[in-house]
N, C-alpha and C positions, 0 to 999 in steps of 0.2 A: 761144730759146723752143721751137723745134722739137725740139732735142736733149733737153730735159728731158722732153718728152712721149714721146719714144722710149725712155727708159730702162726696162729691164725691172722689173716690179713685184717687190718682195721681201716675203716674209712674215715677221713677227716671231714668235718662239716664246717664250712666257712660262712660266717655272717658278717654284718658290718661292724660288729664290735669285738668278736672273739672267734678263735678257731678251736674247735673241740673235737674230741674223738667220739664217734657214735656210741661207743661203749659207755660214755659218761652220761648219756641221755637218761635223766632220772625217770622219765615216763616209761622207759624200756624196762628198767629193773625194779621199779617200785610197784608195778602192776603186772599181773599175769594177763594173758590174752582174755581169759574168761572175765577178769575184773574190768578190763577195758570195755568189753562188750556190755557188761553190767551198767557201766556209766551211760552208754548210749541208750540202751533199752529202757532204763528207768527214767532217763530224761524224756524219752518219747512218750512216757505215760502222761506227761503234763499237757493239759489242754491249752493253756495260755501262759507260757514261761515268762513273757515280758511283764505280765501283770504281777507275778510273784517277785521278780527282780525289782520292779518299781516300788512295790510295797516295802521291800527290805531296804532299799536305798533311802526311801523317805524316813524310815526309822533311824537309819544311820545319821542323816544330816539333821534330824530333829532332836534325837535323844542321845546318840552315841558321840558324835563329833559335830556339834552345831557350828563350829568355826568353818566348816566346809560349805555352809549355806551361801556365803557371798561368792565363792568360786563358781557355783552353779547358777548364780543369779536368782536365787529363791529366798534371799534373806528377808524379803517383805511379802513373799507370796504365801497365801494360806495353804495348808497341807493338801486340800482337795484340788488345788489348781497346779501343783508342782509339776506333775507329769506333762502339762501342756506348755511349760516353759522350755524354750529351745535348748539351752545348754543342759539342763537337768534331764529332760526327755531324751535328748540325743545320747547322753551318757548311758542311760538305762537301756536304750536300743542297742548301743554298741556292746554293752556287757552281755545282753541276751544273745546277740550274734556271736560273741566270743564263746559262750557256753555251747551254742549250737555247733560252731566249727570244731571246738575242742572235742566234744563227745563224738562227733561224726568222724574226725580224723583218728581218734583213738580206738573207737569201737566199731566202725563201719568200714572205712577205706583203709584202715591200718597204716595211716601215714603218721607214724609216731614221731619221726623227725620233724615233719611239718608242724605238729602240735607243739613241740618244744620250741621251734623257731617263732611260732606265733606268740607264745608266752613271753619269750625274751624280747621280742619286738615291742609288745604292749608295755612291758616294764620300762624299756628305753624311752618310749614316746612320752611318758609322764614327766621326763626332765624338762620338756617344753612348757610345762605348767609352772609358772613362777612360784606359786604357793608351795607346791611340792618340792621344788628345788631349794627353797629357803627353809621349809619346816619339816620335811620328811626326815626322820631320824630312826634308824633301825634299832638303836639301843634305848631310846626313850619313847617317842611316839611314832610308831610305825603304822602309817595309815593303810598300807597294803594288808598287814595282818589284822588290823582293826576290822577292815571290811570282810576279809576272808573268814575270820573267826566268827563274825556275826552270820555269815552265810552258812557256816557249819551248824550254827544254832537254829537258824530260821528256815533255811532252804531245804535241808535234808528231810525234815518231817513231811514235806510235800512229795518228795520222790519215794518215800517209804509208804505213803498213803495214810500216814497217821494224822495229817492235817488236810482239811478240805481246801481246795483252791479258791481264791477270791472270785474267779470266773470259771466255775466248773462247766464241763460239757453237758449238754442235755442228753437224755437217755438215747434219743434218736441219733445224735452226733457223736456219742461216746466212742472214742477210738480204742478198741481193745488191742493192746500190744501183746502179741504172743511171744513169750520169752522162750529162748532156747533152753534155759535152765530155770529152775525154781530158786528164787532168792529169798533169804530170810531178812527180816528187818535189821538184824545185827550185821549181816553181810553188807547190805546196802549202806548202812550208816558208817561202817568201817571204811569202805572203799571211797565214799564221797568225802569223808573227813580227811583221808589221806590226799585226795585230789585237791581240795581247797587249801590244805596246809602246804602242799608242794607248789601250787600256783602262787600263793603268797610269798613263799621263799624265793621262787624264781623271779617274780616281779621285783622283789627287794634287791636281789643280787644284780640283775641286769640294770636296774635303775642306778645303783651305786657305781657300777662300772662306767656307765654313760655320764653320770654327773662328774666323776673324777676326770674323765676326758675333757669335759666342758670346762672344768675349773683349771685344768692344766693349760688349756688353750688361752683362757682369759689371763692366767698368770704370765704367760709369755708376752701377751700384748701389753700388760702392765709394766713388766720389767724392761721391755724394749718397744715402747709405743710407736716408734717411727719405722720399725722393721717392716710391717705389712705395707706401709706406704712406699718404702724403698723398693720392696719386691714388686709392687704394682708398677712403679716408675721404670724399673729395670725391664719389666716385661714389655711395656709400651715402647721403650727405647729399642729393644731387640726387634720388635715388629716393624718399627720405622726404618731401622737399618736394612732389614730384609726387603722392604718395599723400595728403598733407594737403590739397592743392588739390582732389583728386577728392572727398575726404570732405566738404570745405566746400561744394562744388557740389551734392553729393547731399543734404546737410542743407538747403541753401537750397531745393532743389526740393521736398523733403518739406514744408517750412513753407509754401511757396507753394500747394501742393496743399491743405493744411489750411485756409488762409485763404479760398480760393475754392471750397471744397467746396460742392456743391449741398445746401442745408438740407432739401430735400424728398426 
């Protein structure tokens, strides 16, 4: 009896696709507070993160997974103009914003739950992309891990300072980020590698859950194609019946008022 009362209270986190215990949040137990701060501070070192993200994605669609070119509408675009194409440029901007929000929530505002929810939501949204729904396969060709693995290889050297940015800040504009701690190259590499690996895994898991929900819904329609039409017809019928009841009641009230109207 006493032991059950002494158990720590846990909070459940509800999202549109699953309910989880906050103790299951991988960003909570995969990183220490110091490591989450490291992510934010080293990201802030970068002068133009969007330029780096764009360069990495151009390599992905040109050299790693060229089948993605058509999705982004750059199958005929020269490499130098890719970032100006709406779909491709928009995706680069969203990925940059994703990294900005994630590092801020993890290492600045300490909204670790919000970071987890953002990753899961981003993974689910990819189900809307027909190519991903048809071709994403976590056991064969997992596009999430293809991208995040390449970010491990190409993005991390910029945050460690081993690689010079494509668009470095001038000496006058150089933003010197003062770190609360001194980080070694090995520390930065290790934390960022775990970050991208975890993001890729969470993208994959949330995507698969959402895809299964979508497939289940489609299966129901296939097995009983007239069911949703029947439900819609029943709904309209109920609304019509309620409207008729209201009209009858109103007419009855009007007659009653006429019957008992004061003749004087």
